[in-house]
All heavy atoms as an XYZ file, in Angstrom:
658
protein
N     125.828     78.941    175.467
C     124.863     79.030    174.350
C     124.408     77.613    173.971
O     125.181     76.708    173.824
C     125.627     79.689    173.173
C     124.757     79.887    171.946
S     125.668     80.834    170.728
C     124.621     80.586    169.355
N     123.107     77.499    173.848
C     122.525     76.184    173.494
C     122.500     76.050    171.951
O     122.251     76.991    171.243
C     121.079     76.019    174.059
O     120.298     77.103    173.552
C     121.097     76.012    175.560
N     122.737     74.845    171.504
C     122.731     74.645    170.045
C     121.313     74.709    169.474
O     120.354     74.444    170.174
C     123.305     73.214    169.871
C     123.053     72.558    171.169
C     123.055     73.649    172.192
N     121.215     75.009    168.196
C     119.910     74.916    167.517
C     119.737     73.471    167.059
O     120.613     72.885    166.440
C     119.849     75.879    166.330
O     120.842     75.561    165.374
N     118.606     72.945    167.395
C     118.356     71.524    167.110
C     117.083     71.418    166.292
O     116.029     71.948    166.639
C     118.161     70.734    168.413
C     119.362     70.871    169.307
C     117.838     69.266    168.145
C     119.137     70.386    170.753
N     117.170     70.776    165.152
C     116.025     70.507    164.284
C     115.689     68.994    164.463
O     116.593     68.147    164.314
C     116.336     70.804    162.829
N     114.447     68.716    164.840
C     114.007     67.336    165.003
C     113.273     66.839    163.809
O     112.446     67.571    163.261
C     113.121     67.241    166.249
C     113.725     67.639    167.573
C     112.635     67.579    168.641
C     114.823     66.664    167.954
N     113.567     65.629    163.403
C     112.779     65.016    162.322
C     111.357     64.771    162.827
O     111.149     63.972    163.734
C     113.414     63.684    161.985
C     112.579     62.765    161.105
O     111.521     63.203    160.619
O     113.008     61.636    160.864
N     110.413     65.535    162.371
C     109.043     65.442    162.802
C     108.114     64.749    161.823
O     106.908     64.882    161.895
N     108.708     63.926    160.920
C     107.833     63.283    159.890
C     106.790     62.374    160.453
O     105.829     62.107    159.793
C     108.713     62.578    158.832
O     109.570     61.661    159.469
C     109.537     63.575    157.997
N     106.976     61.927    161.688
C     105.942     61.105    162.352
C     105.397     61.799    163.605
O     104.645     61.216    164.405
C     106.489     59.725    162.685
C     106.780     58.866    161.506
C     107.517     57.571    161.926
C     105.483     58.483    160.761
N     105.728     63.085    163.790
C     105.409     63.844    165.000
C     103.905     63.860    165.290
O     103.468     63.645    166.394
C     105.925     65.273    164.844
C     105.798     66.084    166.087
C     106.795     66.072    167.079
C     104.727     66.956    166.299
C     106.691     66.814    168.213
C     104.627     67.733    167.447
C     105.648     67.670    168.387
O     105.526     68.425    169.526
N     103.086     64.169    164.294
C     101.671     64.254    164.525
C     100.861     63.178    163.843
O      99.681     63.296    163.598
C     101.120     65.645    164.160
C     101.539     66.108    162.772
O     102.012     65.320    161.979
O     101.384     67.311    162.514
N     101.535     62.059    163.585
C     100.896     60.876    163.043
C     100.161     60.178    164.224
O     100.461     60.459    165.369
C     101.929     59.928    162.444
N      99.191     59.306    163.903
C      98.613     58.544    164.995
C      99.726     57.888    165.797
O     100.780     57.581    165.227
C      97.745     57.479    164.242
C      97.463     58.114    162.935
C      98.668     58.938    162.599
N      99.519     57.743    167.039
C     100.582     57.361    167.954
C     101.412     56.175    167.459
O     100.932     55.093    167.207
C     100.041     57.048    169.368
O      99.348     58.224    169.817
C     101.143     56.711    170.302
N     102.709     56.495    167.252
C     103.669     55.498    166.889
C     104.813     55.643    167.922
O     104.873     56.690    168.590
C     104.286     55.738    165.519
O     104.987     57.000    165.523
C     103.235     55.780    164.404
N     105.649     54.674    168.047
C     106.753     54.792    168.980
C     107.649     55.957    168.666
O     108.072     56.738    169.521
N     107.924     56.151    167.376
C     108.792     57.242    166.938
C     108.116     58.595    167.166
O     108.738     59.556    167.622
C     109.257     57.044    165.486
C     110.160     55.839    165.386
C     109.998     58.300    164.952
C     110.452     55.361    163.947
N     106.824     58.682    166.786
C     106.090     59.899    167.026
C     106.059     60.319    168.520
O     106.291     61.452    168.845
N     105.785     59.344    169.355
C     105.722     59.607    170.811
C     107.091     60.040    171.322
O     107.232     60.986    172.050
C     105.255     58.354    171.509
C     105.201     58.457    173.050
C     104.215     59.571    173.488
C     104.769     57.088    173.631
N     108.148     59.335    170.869
C     109.500     59.680    171.274
C     109.845     61.130    170.872
O     110.323     61.918    171.661
C     110.529     58.724    170.669
C     111.932     59.195    170.775
C     112.582     59.033    172.007
C     112.572     59.800    169.747
C     113.937     59.472    172.135
C     113.905     60.223    169.849
C     114.557     60.065    171.066
O     115.830     60.511    171.203
N     109.465     61.465    169.642
C     109.791     62.827    169.148
C     109.017     63.894    169.891
O     109.561     64.937    170.258
C     109.502     62.947    167.622
O     110.168     61.860    166.948
C     109.971     64.237    167.068
N     107.729     63.634    170.184
C     106.958     64.600    170.961
C     107.541     64.778    172.358
O     107.670     65.920    172.836
C     105.478     64.174    171.028
C     104.748     64.340    169.693
C     103.264     64.110    169.808
N     102.860     62.791    170.273
C     102.737     61.711    169.455
N     102.955     61.809    168.201
N     102.339     60.579    169.982
N     107.875     63.761    173.024
C     108.450     63.808    174.366
C     109.808     64.462    174.352
O     110.167     65.202    175.267
C     108.505     62.434    175.011
C     107.115     61.834    175.316
C     106.306     62.691    176.283
O     106.855     63.182    177.295
O     105.119     62.912    175.971
N     110.615     64.158    173.364
C     111.934     64.752    173.184
C     111.804     66.287    173.008
O     112.518     67.068    173.650
C     112.729     64.173    172.031
C     114.106     64.751    171.793
C     115.024     64.651    172.995
C     114.707     64.050    170.560
N     110.840     66.715    172.163
C     110.627     68.133    171.933
C     110.234     68.833    173.249
O     110.710     69.940    173.564
C     109.565     68.320    170.859
N     109.355     68.171    174.047
C     108.915     68.751    175.316
C     110.127     68.899    176.273
O     110.292     69.896    176.974
C     107.880     67.862    175.984
C     106.512     68.014    175.412
C     105.543     67.223    176.310
C     104.558     66.463    175.455
N     103.707     65.570    176.232
N     110.933     67.840    176.346
C     112.096     67.858    177.241
C     113.111     68.910    176.852
O     113.689     69.599    177.719
C     112.758     66.473    177.306
N     113.357     69.038    175.522
C     114.296     70.044    175.072
C     113.785     71.463    175.447
O     114.541     72.306    175.862
C     114.559     69.912    173.570
C     115.363     68.737    173.149
C     115.323     68.520    171.618
C     116.838     68.913    173.602
N     112.540     71.680    175.205
C     111.905     72.942    175.522
C     112.022     73.261    177.023
O     112.375     74.360    177.417
C     110.464     72.956    175.052
O     109.849     74.131    175.439
N     111.729     72.278    177.848
C     111.771     72.460    179.299
C     113.213     72.739    179.767
O     113.386     73.448    180.792
C     111.264     71.217    180.005
N     114.215     72.243    179.026
C     115.586     72.490    179.428
C     116.115     73.848    178.911
O     117.257     74.198    179.176
C     116.501     71.358    178.941
O     116.662     71.467    177.536
N     115.319     74.478    178.086
C     115.733     75.789    177.546
C     116.467     75.694    176.207
O     116.955     76.701    175.681
N     116.564     74.485    175.648
C     117.207     74.328    174.332
C     116.365     74.883    173.257
O     115.114     74.838    173.325
C     117.508     72.839    174.108
N     117.018     75.380    172.199
C     116.286     75.921    171.045
C     116.088     74.733    170.065
O     117.077     74.282    169.469
C     117.066     77.044    170.379
C     116.467     77.478    169.115
N     115.240     78.180    169.061
C     116.829     77.361    167.817
C     114.939     78.421    167.816
N     115.882     77.941    167.040
N     114.857     74.280    169.939
C     114.620     73.180    169.030
C     113.401     73.488    168.119
O     112.520     74.255    168.576
C     114.427     71.855    169.741
O     113.264     71.905    170.527
N     113.334     72.865    166.986
C     112.236     72.994    166.093
C     111.859     71.591    165.525
O     112.745     70.783    165.407
C     112.575     73.891    164.892
C     112.856     75.336    165.239
C     113.173     76.137    163.971
O     113.644     75.654    162.982
N     112.828     77.376    164.052
N     110.592     71.403    165.239
C     110.123     70.193    164.683
C     109.938     70.432    163.173
O     109.187     71.310    162.748
C     108.774     69.720    165.303
C     108.239     68.487    164.589
C     108.977     69.445    166.800
N     110.634     69.672    162.346
C     110.587     69.876    160.927
C     109.899     68.673    160.233
O     110.137     67.512    160.614
C     111.999     69.904    160.322
C     112.770     71.178    160.585
C     112.479     72.182    161.452
C     114.019     71.478    159.965
N     113.453     73.106    161.401
C     114.397     72.717    160.523
C     114.862     70.865    159.049
C     115.583     73.355    160.160
C     116.024     71.496    158.663
C     116.406     72.738    159.209
N     109.094     68.964    159.232
C     108.550     67.890    158.374
C     107.267     67.212    158.822
O     106.896     66.214    158.203
N     106.668     67.728    159.899
C     105.379     67.133    160.285
C     104.296     67.562    159.321
O     104.489     68.477    158.567
C     105.064     67.536    161.705
N     103.178     66.879    159.401
C     102.059     67.201    158.510
C     101.452     68.525    158.838
O     101.195     69.376    157.997
C     101.018     66.072    158.525
C      99.791     66.474    157.725
C     101.614     64.781    157.995
N     101.245     68.803    160.150
C     100.496     70.030    160.524
C     101.092     70.729    161.778
O     100.502     71.694    162.215
C      99.049     69.783    160.675
C      98.697     68.719    161.665
C      97.211     68.312    161.670
N      97.087     67.264    162.630
C      97.306     65.977    162.352
N      97.597     65.604    161.150
N      97.233     65.052    163.312
N     102.180     70.257    162.358
C     102.754     70.853    163.566
C     104.186     71.200    163.392
O     104.970     70.414    162.863
C     102.613     69.843    164.730
O     101.275     69.428    164.851
C     103.095     70.423    166.041
N     104.631     72.390    163.821
C     106.043     72.717    163.776
C     106.411     73.614    162.629
O     105.588     74.370    162.099
N     107.651     73.530    162.224
C     108.195     74.320    161.159
C     108.392     73.500    159.892
O     108.595     72.283    159.986
C     109.545     74.965    161.601
C     109.427     75.959    162.743
C     109.186     75.287    164.062
O     109.641     74.170    164.338
N     108.445     75.969    164.900
N     108.443     74.127    158.772
C     108.714     73.470    157.496
C     107.799     72.255    157.315
O     108.221     71.134    157.153
C     110.145     73.014    157.393
C     111.148     74.174    157.577
N     111.144     75.306    156.801
C     112.141     74.295    158.478
C     112.067     76.109    157.201
N     112.718     75.531    158.259
N     106.495     72.525    157.374
C     105.505     71.471    157.250
C     105.596     70.764    155.900
O     105.904     71.373    154.886
C     104.087     72.064    157.377
C     103.779     72.803    158.709
C     102.382     73.360    158.663
C     104.007     71.880    159.887
N     105.316     69.487    155.896
C     105.366     68.753    154.617
C     103.944     68.553    154.061
O     103.777     68.197    152.913
C     106.042     67.380    154.756
C     105.410     66.358    155.582
C     106.267     65.125    155.636
N     105.760     64.193    156.670
C     104.773     63.334    156.461
N     104.188     63.253    155.319
N     104.370     62.584    157.466
N     102.940     68.794    154.868
C     101.571     68.686    154.384
C     101.275     67.285    153.824
O     101.556     66.274    154.431
N     100.767     67.287    152.579
C     100.383     65.990    151.948
C     101.524     65.293    151.252
O     101.404     64.218    150.729
C      99.254     66.239    150.981
N     102.720     65.905    151.273
C     103.906     65.298    150.617
C     104.301     64.062    151.385
O     104.320     64.087    152.627
C     105.046     66.354    150.545
C     106.335     65.755    150.004
C     104.646     67.526    149.747
N     104.690     63.022    150.691
C     105.140     61.788    151.364
C     106.424     62.051    152.177
O     107.198     62.947    151.833
C     105.356     60.679    150.353
O     106.551     60.855    149.623
N     106.644     61.207    153.179
C     107.907     61.333    153.938
C     109.094     61.163    153.066
O     110.030     61.907    153.172
C     107.893     60.285    155.064
C     106.866     60.573    156.126
C     106.755     59.470    157.155
N     107.988     58.961    157.631
C     108.259     57.680    157.832
N     107.382     56.762    157.619
N     109.437     57.315    158.298
N     109.051     60.187    152.153
C     110.212     59.929    151.240
C     110.470     61.133    150.401
O     111.641     61.589    150.314
C     109.945     58.734    150.364
O     109.794     57.557    151.137
N     109.457     61.700    149.783
C     109.609     62.861    148.916
C     110.195     64.046    149.715
O     111.034     64.799    149.246
C     108.269     63.209    148.267
C     108.320     64.402    147.344
C     109.140     64.235    146.074
N     108.758     63.052    145.347
C     109.588     62.396    144.551
N     110.813     62.760    144.336
N     109.162     61.304    143.916
N     109.672     64.244    150.917
C     110.166     65.378    151.743
C     111.629     65.207    152.083
O     112.404     66.172    152.011
C     109.317     65.457    153.049
C     109.640     66.653    153.859
C     109.094     67.940    153.694
C     110.532     66.745    154.975
N     109.665     68.782    154.623
C     110.523     68.071    155.430
C     111.343     65.832    155.581
C     111.307     68.483    156.516
C     112.105     66.228    156.676
C     112.092     67.544    157.096
N     112.032     64.022    152.461
C     113.435     63.739    152.752
C     114.341     63.991    151.561
O     115.409     64.574    151.681
C     113.629     62.257    153.205
C     113.705     62.108    154.711
C     112.601     61.684    155.397
C     114.878     62.365    155.415
C     112.656     61.494    156.780
C     114.934     62.177    156.800
C     113.845     61.742    157.445
O     113.862     61.579    158.841
N     113.911     63.520    150.395
C     114.769     63.626    149.187
C     114.749     65.002    148.569
O     115.821     65.565    148.221
C     114.317     62.563    148.133
C     115.052     62.741    146.825
C     114.583     61.174    148.684
N     113.587     65.642    148.460
C     113.455     66.904    147.761
C     113.568     68.157    148.642
O     114.078     69.182    148.171
C     112.105     66.961    147.030
C     112.025     66.024    145.853
O     113.082     65.539    145.392
O     110.937     65.819    145.383
N     113.120     68.083    149.857
C     112.985     69.290    150.670
C     114.073     69.381    151.738
O     114.710     70.471    151.922
C     111.613     69.361    151.359
O     110.593     69.202    150.348
C     111.424     70.608    152.118
N     114.328     68.322    152.464
C     115.231     68.379    153.613
C     116.628     68.889    153.238
O     117.167     69.752    153.933
C     115.342     67.057    154.307
C     116.242     66.986    155.542
C     115.777     67.992    156.581
C     116.296     65.554    156.089
N     117.276     68.435    152.148
C     118.606     68.975    151.891
C     118.656     70.462    151.717
O     119.582     71.106    152.203
C     119.009     68.262    150.577
C     118.168     67.015    150.544
C     116.899     67.375    151.231
N     117.621     71.028    151.104
C     117.583     72.500    150.919
C     117.400     73.185    152.254
O     117.984     74.269    152.488
C     116.484     72.878    149.923
C     116.602     72.217    148.583
N     117.627     72.617    147.713
C     115.944     71.219    148.005
C     117.541     71.892    146.622
N     116.519     71.028    146.769
N     116.544     72.676    153.116
C     116.315     73.224    154.433
C     117.617     73.227    155.263
O     117.908     74.217    155.966
C     115.191     72.501    155.175
C     113.825     72.649    154.595
C     112.861     71.740    155.332
C     113.363     74.093    154.587
N     118.309     72.135    155.201
C     119.546     72.025    155.996
C     120.576     73.081    155.547
O     121.257     73.683    156.359
C     120.147     70.623    155.890
C     119.337     69.547    156.632
C     119.870     68.174    156.278
C     119.341     69.782    158.149
N     120.657     73.292    154.229
C     121.579     74.283    153.704
C     121.105     75.675    154.062
O     121.961     76.556    154.388
C     121.699     74.176    152.198
C     122.541     73.045    151.718
C     122.665     73.008    150.237
C     123.442     71.818    149.742
N     123.522     71.691    148.308
N     119.838     75.964    153.999
C     119.328     77.306    154.219
C     119.304     77.665    155.722
O     119.732     78.752    156.109
C     117.904     77.425    153.674
N     118.819     76.782    156.566
C     118.640     77.113    158.015
C     119.879     76.750    158.832
O     120.033     77.308    159.894
C     117.442     76.366    158.564
C     116.124     77.014    158.124
O     116.123     77.782    157.157
O     115.090     76.757    158.759
N     120.626     75.799    158.402
C     121.875     75.366    159.051
C     121.758     75.157    160.569
O     122.494     75.750    161.312
C     122.988     76.368    158.717
C     123.153     76.549    157.214
C     124.430     77.187    156.797
N     125.605     76.464    157.198
C     126.162     75.407    156.579
N     125.566     74.916    155.532
N     127.267     74.872    156.989
N     120.876     74.243    160.988
C     120.846     73.937    162.410
C     122.137     73.265    162.791
O     122.800     72.612    161.993
C     119.634     72.971    162.515
C     119.571     72.295    161.190
C     120.007     73.372    160.174
N     122.538     73.440    164.065
C     123.753     72.778    164.527
C     123.587     71.260    164.570
O     124.537     70.538    164.432
C     124.167     73.371    165.853
C     124.574     74.854    165.733
C     124.868     75.448    167.041
O     125.940     75.176    167.630
O     124.042     76.225    167.529
N     122.372     70.834    164.864
C     122.050     69.401    164.963
C     120.776     69.114    164.198
O     119.807     69.889    164.384
C     121.910     68.938    166.449
C     121.477     67.513    166.510
C     123.185     69.224    167.223
N     120.751     68.097    163.368
C     119.496     67.576    162.826
C     119.371     66.164    163.385
O     120.207     65.277    163.077
C     119.476     67.563    161.309
C     118.199     66.953    160.787
C     117.020     67.663    160.848
C     118.130     65.662    160.274
C     115.797     67.122    160.399
C     116.960     65.091    159.826
C     115.802     65.849    159.886
N     118.409     65.944    164.213
C     118.197     64.633    164.863
C     117.198     63.858    164.041
O     115.968     64.126    164.108
C     117.771     64.818    166.297
C     117.667     63.537    167.090
N     118.395     62.410    166.811
C     116.949     63.229    168.191
C     118.077     61.461    167.684
N     117.217     61.921    168.512
N     117.660     62.954    163.210
C     116.760     62.136    162.399
C     116.348     60.891    163.156
O     117.128     59.989    163.345
C     117.531     61.758    161.102
N     115.103     60.903    163.609
C     114.628     59.819    164.459
C     113.763     58.823    163.723
O     113.428     57.743    164.181
C     113.816     60.380    165.654
C     114.674     61.218    166.511
C     112.585     61.138    165.175
N     113.373     59.150    162.436
C     112.447     58.333    161.720
C     113.139     57.158    161.044
O     114.318     57.252    160.703
C     111.763     59.182    160.659
O     110.701     58.439    160.070
N     112.385     56.108    160.799
C     112.938     54.949    160.090
C     112.748     55.110    158.584
O     111.905     54.535    157.994
C     112.285     53.648    160.595
C     110.771     53.730    160.539
O     110.192     54.761    160.334
N     110.121     52.582    160.700
N     113.572     55.972    158.024
C     113.461     56.378    156.631
C     114.260     55.468    155.755
O     115.433     55.157    156.074
C     113.879     57.807    156.449
C     113.952     58.223    155.034
C     112.840     58.435    154.276
C     115.186     58.305    154.389
C     112.922     58.795    152.967
C     115.290     58.721    153.072
C     114.149     58.940    152.350
N     113.697     55.014    154.670
C     114.449     54.323    153.610
C     114.061     54.867    152.279
O     112.907     55.251    152.051
C     114.161     52.786    153.610
O     112.755     52.612    153.495
C     114.648     52.155    154.893
N     114.975     54.922    151.345
C     114.701     55.462    150.032
C     113.845     54.436    149.242
O     114.131     53.233    149.328
C     115.958     55.694    149.265
C     116.803     56.896    149.774
C     118.152     56.924    149.092
C     116.068     58.193    149.455
N     112.942     54.899    148.512
C     112.174     53.980    147.647
C     113.066     53.376    146.576
O     114.010     54.031    146.116
C     111.081     54.872    147.022
C     111.561     56.225    147.158
C     112.510     56.304    148.344
N     112.793     52.188    146.152
C     113.631     51.502    145.172
C     113.257     51.901    143.743
O     114.044     51.607    142.809
C     113.575     49.979    145.345
C     114.077     49.493    146.693
C     113.903     47.996    146.800
C     115.531     49.850    146.890
N     112.100     52.454    143.503
C     111.710     52.825    142.141
C     111.351     54.305    142.124
O     111.090     54.974    143.062
C     110.510     52.033    141.662
C     110.920     50.725    141.153
C     109.427     51.881    142.699
């Protein structure tokens, strides 16, 4: 049985960044291998879209609830996230 994998997609559909490119290629490779994966938090692609919400706000307000509700076996956080100081 393959694990359920949720990928941090907060930069997935952003203009090409190293992290966005890595996440897109990782999602393709996981899919090709038959793994069950989902992209979370992208602006317009995948599951649990964040839309116009900032990456920081999505991480702080939304992600904890999604992890409790959906309970993926793995959440792969690939983004360079830092909490705002104010």
